[in-house]
C-alpha positions as CSV (number, residue, x, y, z in Angstrom):
1,M,-71.8,135.3,179.1
2,Q,-70.5,134.1,182.4
3,A,-73.8,135.1,184.0
4,I,-75.7,133.2,181.5
5,G,-73.4,130.2,182.0
6,R,-74.0,130.3,185.8
7,W,-77.8,130.6,185.2
8,L,-77.8,127.5,183.0
9,S,-76.8,125.3,185.9
10,E,-77.1,121.6,185.4
11,P,-80.6,121.2,186.9
12,K,-81.9,124.1,184.8
13,K,-80.3,122.6,181.7
14,V,-82.1,119.4,182.3
15,A,-85.4,121.2,182.9
16,L,-85.0,123.1,179.6
17,L,-84.2,119.9,177.8
18,L,-87.3,118.2,179.2
19,L,-89.5,121.2,178.3
20,A,-88.2,121.2,174.7
21,A,-88.8,117.4,174.5
22,G,-92.3,117.9,175.8
23,L,-93.1,120.7,173.3
24,A,-91.7,118.5,170.4
25,A,-93.9,115.6,171.5
26,V,-97.0,117.9,171.6
27,A,-96.1,119.2,168.1
28,A,-95.7,115.7,166.8
29,L,-99.0,114.7,168.3
30,G,-100.6,117.7,166.6
31,L,-99.3,116.4,163.3
32,A,-100.6,112.9,163.9
33,S,-104.2,114.1,164.5
34,A,-106.4,117.1,164.4
35,A,-108.9,117.6,167.1
36,S,-112.1,119.6,166.7
37,A,-115.2,120.3,168.8
38,A,-118.4,122.1,168.3
39,T,-122.0,122.5,169.5
40,F,-125.0,121.8,167.2
41,S,-128.5,122.7,168.1
42,N,-132.1,122.2,167.1
43,N,-134.1,124.9,168.9
44,E,-137.5,123.8,167.6
45,G,-139.7,122.5,170.4
46,I,-140.8,118.9,170.8
47,T,-144.3,118.0,171.9
48,I,-144.4,114.8,174.1
49,N,-147.7,113.3,173.2
50,D,-149.6,111.2,175.6
51,G,-148.9,107.4,175.4
52,G,-151.3,104.6,175.9
53,S,-154.7,104.5,174.4
54,P,-158.3,104.3,175.6
55,G,-158.6,101.3,177.8
56,V,-154.8,100.6,177.6
57,L,-152.7,102.1,180.3
58,C,-149.2,101.5,178.9
59,G,-148.0,101.8,175.3
60,P,-145.5,104.2,173.7
61,G,-146.8,107.4,172.1
62,T,-144.4,109.2,169.8
63,A,-143.5,112.8,170.1
64,T,-143.9,115.5,167.4
65,P,-141.6,115.5,165.5
66,Y,-140.5,111.9,165.7
67,P,-137.5,112.0,165.4
68,S,-136.1,115.5,166.0
69,Q,-133.0,115.9,163.9
70,I,-129.7,117.8,164.0
71,S,-127.3,117.9,161.0
72,V,-123.6,117.9,161.9
73,S,-120.8,118.8,159.5
74,G,-117.3,120.0,159.4
75,L,-116.0,117.8,162.3
76,G,-113.2,115.2,162.4
77,T,-114.0,111.7,161.4
78,S,-113.7,110.0,164.8
79,V,-115.8,110.9,167.9
80,T,-114.0,111.2,171.2
81,D,-116.8,112.6,173.3
82,V,-120.6,113.4,173.0
83,N,-122.8,115.2,175.4
84,V,-126.5,115.9,174.9
85,T,-128.7,118.7,176.4
86,V,-132.5,118.9,176.3
87,S,-133.8,122.3,177.2
88,G,-137.1,123.3,178.7
89,L,-138.4,119.9,179.6
90,S,-141.8,119.8,181.2
91,H,-144.0,116.8,182.0
92,T,-146.7,115.9,184.5
93,W,-145.3,112.4,185.0
94,P,-141.6,112.3,183.9
95,D,-141.4,108.5,184.4
96,D,-143.3,108.2,181.1
97,I,-140.5,109.9,179.1
98,G,-138.1,108.0,176.9
99,L,-135.2,109.5,175.0
100,L,-133.2,107.6,172.4
101,L,-130.2,109.1,170.5
102,V,-129.1,107.7,167.2
103,S,-126.0,108.7,165.3
104,P,-125.5,109.1,161.5
105,A,-123.5,105.8,161.6
106,G,-126.4,104.0,163.3
107,Q,-125.1,103.6,166.9
108,S,-127.8,104.3,169.5
109,T,-128.1,104.8,173.2
110,I,-130.8,105.4,175.7
111,L,-130.5,108.8,177.3
112,M,-133.5,108.5,179.7
113,T,-136.2,106.1,180.6
114,D,-138.3,105.4,183.7
115,S,-136.8,108.2,185.7
116,G,-138.2,110.9,188.0
117,H,-141.4,109.1,189.0
118,G,-144.6,111.2,188.9
119,D,-143.3,114.5,190.3
120,D,-144.2,117.3,187.9
121,V,-141.3,119.2,186.2
122,S,-141.4,122.5,184.4
123,G,-138.8,124.0,182.1
124,I,-135.8,122.1,183.4
125,N,-132.6,121.5,181.4
126,L,-131.0,118.1,181.4
127,T,-127.4,117.4,180.1
128,F,-126.3,113.8,179.6
129,D,-122.6,113.3,180.0
130,D,-120.8,110.0,180.7
131,A,-118.5,112.0,182.9
132,A,-121.3,113.1,185.2
133,S,-121.2,112.0,188.9
134,G,-124.5,110.2,188.8
135,T,-127.7,109.2,187.1
136,L,-131.1,110.8,187.1
137,P,-133.1,110.1,190.3
138,D,-135.3,107.0,189.8
139,N,-138.2,107.7,192.1
140,S,-137.9,111.4,193.1
141,Q,-138.3,114.7,191.3
142,L,-136.0,115.7,188.5
143,S,-134.1,118.9,188.5
144,S,-131.8,120.7,186.1
145,G,-128.3,119.4,186.0
146,T,-125.8,117.0,184.3
147,Y,-126.3,113.3,184.6
148,K,-125.1,110.0,183.1
149,P,-127.6,108.4,180.7
150,S,-130.2,106.9,182.9
151,Q,-132.5,103.9,182.8
152,G,-134.7,103.9,185.9
153,S,-137.1,101.2,187.2
154,D,-140.9,100.9,187.3
155,A,-142.0,101.9,190.8
156,G,-145.2,99.8,190.5
157,D,-147.5,102.7,189.6
158,S,-145.8,103.5,186.2
159,C,-145.3,102.0,182.8
160,S,-142.0,100.4,181.9
161,A,-140.2,101.6,178.8
162,P,-140.7,99.4,175.8
163,A,-137.9,97.1,174.7
164,S,-137.8,98.9,171.4
165,F,-138.9,102.4,170.4
166,P,-141.6,102.6,167.8
167,D,-140.7,102.8,164.1
168,P,-138.8,104.5,162.4
169,A,-136.5,104.2,165.4
170,P,-134.0,101.3,165.2
171,A,-134.8,98.2,167.1
172,S,-133.1,97.3,170.4
173,P,-130.6,96.5,171.8
174,Y,-129.5,100.0,172.6
175,G,-126.4,101.3,174.3
176,S,-126.4,102.6,177.9
177,S,-123.7,105.2,177.6
178,L,-122.6,107.9,175.2
179,S,-119.3,106.2,174.6
180,V,-121.0,103.9,172.1
181,F,-120.5,106.8,169.6
182,N,-116.7,106.9,170.2
183,G,-114.7,106.2,167.0
184,S,-117.6,106.8,164.7
185,D,-117.9,109.6,162.1
186,P,-120.2,112.2,163.6
187,N,-120.9,114.1,160.3
188,G,-124.5,113.6,159.1
189,T,-127.9,113.5,160.7
190,W,-128.3,112.8,164.4
191,K,-131.8,111.8,165.6
192,L,-133.5,112.1,169.0
193,Y,-136.5,109.8,169.4
194,V,-138.9,110.9,172.2
195,I,-141.7,108.8,173.5
196,D,-144.3,108.8,176.3
197,D,-145.0,105.2,177.5
198,G,-148.2,105.8,179.7
199,I,-151.7,107.2,179.4
200,I,-153.0,110.5,180.7
201,D,-149.9,112.6,181.2
202,A,-147.9,114.5,178.5
203,G,-145.3,117.2,178.2
204,S,-142.9,119.1,176.0
205,I,-139.3,120.1,175.4
206,T,-139.8,123.8,174.5
207,G,-136.1,124.7,173.9
208,G,-135.2,121.8,171.7
209,W,-131.9,120.0,172.2
210,S,-128.2,120.2,171.4
211,L,-125.1,118.1,170.9
212,D,-121.6,118.8,172.1
213,I,-119.3,116.7,170.0
214,S,-115.5,116.3,170.2
215,T,-113.6,114.5,167.5
216,T,-110.2,113.8,166.1
217,T,-109.0,113.1,162.6
218,A,-106.1,110.7,162.2
219,A,-103.3,111.9,160.0
220,D,-103.1,110.6,156.4
221,T,-100.2,108.1,156.3
222,T,-101.2,106.3,153.2
223,A,-98.9,106.7,150.2
224,P,-100.5,107.6,146.8
225,T,-100.3,105.2,143.9
226,V,-100.4,105.5,140.1
227,T,-103.6,103.7,139.0
228,D,-103.3,104.1,135.3
229,T,-100.7,105.0,132.7
230,S,-100.6,105.6,128.9
231,P,-99.5,105.0,126.2
232,D,-99.2,101.3,126.6
233,G,-97.6,99.2,123.8
234,T,-97.4,101.2,120.5
235,A,-98.0,104.9,120.4
236,S,-98.2,107.6,117.7
237,K,-95.6,110.2,117.2
238,T,-97.9,112.9,118.6
239,A,-98.9,110.9,121.7
240,N,-99.0,112.5,125.1
241,V,-97.9,110.6,128.2
242,T,-100.4,110.5,131.0
243,A,-100.7,109.1,134.5
244,T,-103.6,108.9,136.9
245,F,-103.2,108.9,140.7
246,S,-105.2,107.2,143.5
247,E,-105.6,110.6,145.4
248,P,-104.7,114.2,144.7
249,V,-100.9,114.7,144.5
250,Q,-98.5,117.6,144.1
251,N,-95.0,118.5,142.8
252,V,-95.6,116.9,139.4
253,T,-93.0,118.7,137.2
254,S,-90.7,118.1,134.3
255,S,-88.2,116.9,137.0
256,T,-90.5,114.3,138.6
257,F,-92.4,113.2,135.5
258,I,-89.9,112.5,132.7
259,L,-89.8,110.8,129.3
260,E,-86.6,109.3,127.8
261,R,-85.8,107.9,124.4
262,N,-83.7,104.7,124.1
263,I,-80.7,105.4,121.9
264,A,-79.3,102.0,120.7
265,V,-75.5,101.8,120.9
266,K,-73.9,98.7,119.6
267,K,-72.2,96.5,122.1
268,A,-73.1,98.8,124.9
269,P,-75.9,99.0,127.5
270,P,-79.0,101.0,126.4
271,K,-78.6,104.7,126.6
272,Y,-81.6,106.9,127.4
273,V,-81.9,110.6,126.4
274,L,-84.3,113.0,128.0
275,V,-87.2,114.1,125.8
276,D,-88.0,117.8,126.0
277,A,-91.6,118.1,127.2
278,T,-94.0,120.2,129.3
279,V,-95.8,118.7,132.3
280,S,-99.1,119.7,133.7
281,L,-101.2,118.5,136.7
282,S,-105.0,118.6,136.6
283,D,-106.8,121.0,138.9
284,D,-108.0,118.2,141.1
285,G,-104.5,116.7,141.4
286,L,-105.6,113.3,140.1
287,S,-104.0,113.2,136.7
288,A,-100.9,114.5,135.0
289,V,-100.0,115.0,131.3
290,L,-96.5,115.0,129.8
291,D,-96.6,116.7,126.3
292,P,-93.5,116.4,124.2
293,V,-92.4,119.6,122.6
294,Q,-91.8,117.9,119.2
295,D,-93.2,114.8,117.5
296,L,-91.6,111.6,118.8
297,P,-89.2,109.9,116.4
298,K,-89.5,106.2,115.8
299,G,-88.0,104.2,118.7
300,A,-88.5,102.9,122.3
301,Y,-89.4,105.1,125.2
302,R,-89.4,105.0,129.0
303,A,-91.6,107.2,131.2
304,T,-90.9,107.6,134.9
305,I,-92.6,109.2,137.8
306,T,-90.2,109.6,140.7
307,T,-90.8,109.3,144.4
308,D,-90.6,113.0,144.7
309,V,-94.3,113.1,144.0
310,P,-96.3,113.2,147.3
311,D,-100.0,113.4,148.1
312,L,-101.4,116.5,149.9
313,A,-100.3,115.1,153.3
314,D,-96.7,114.8,151.9
315,N,-96.7,111.0,151.7
316,P,-94.5,110.2,148.7
317,L,-94.9,107.4,146.2
318,E,-93.3,104.4,147.7
319,D,-91.5,103.5,144.5
320,P,-90.7,105.1,141.2
321,V,-93.4,104.2,138.5
322,V,-91.8,103.2,135.2
323,W,-93.5,102.1,132.0
324,T,-92.4,101.8,128.4
325,F,-93.8,102.1,124.9
326,T,-92.7,102.3,121.3
327,V,-93.3,104.7,118.5
328,A,-93.6,103.1,115.0
329,K,-92.9,104.7,111.7
């Protein structure tokens, strides 16, 4: 024991206390939010059809399919990071390519326009990440790598990207970074709109595209409420007592959902006697029934749901819920 005491010298005691406090903080943070991340892919190829038209040099041509889609599910409700990869990109004039990403919530951002000039590319993989060190080269050949979303410039011998992508893409303005998706719900259908804005050259994305999405889900801190109760006013002797909740709850028992009968005592405060009953909670946790074991005698009754009834995140009712009714002859 003395050896242990010597080992736990004051500096080490402080270090251990700091470590314990740090672990507690991490644990608390974990309770406050749940992080999740996943990759979702559409491996179907995309044909980048030639833009323009006979006699018209510039004009957006839409890819096939337009848009290409990815369905996302099972993630948290608030985006913290999105990265996008297009695989197997080939084109004989990359400056013509335009890529627009649209989220299920309707936010949109340009991934690429007017970049790479006229230097052929074949089978390259481009990842778009706000944390990348730089953008795509504007007027030199593209190569596989990770880049910030990029909007280049017209070098004078190319067509400029249109202000808005063709229908059914949303109209501009568009974002210029992937952070536009932060805070939105990622679950649903993401859409990649691909265009070619100049005549003659075309290309493809043979490996499709993918999304790397990180999210968090804020902890539920909202207390449940009782939205409806019965009986109300006058009830029959065979009446059940019911309550409906705003969200699924738990711990609804004969101790937390009770019925009492008012026994009149002359020249004394009202006296309430517990009524013997069974209590059940629906499978979905949204409603409860109190069923008296015997018919209710004539009189006044008080039903109570205590604050020991919480939702599934353990948020309790803020206040007891009490209502009264009478049973006639």
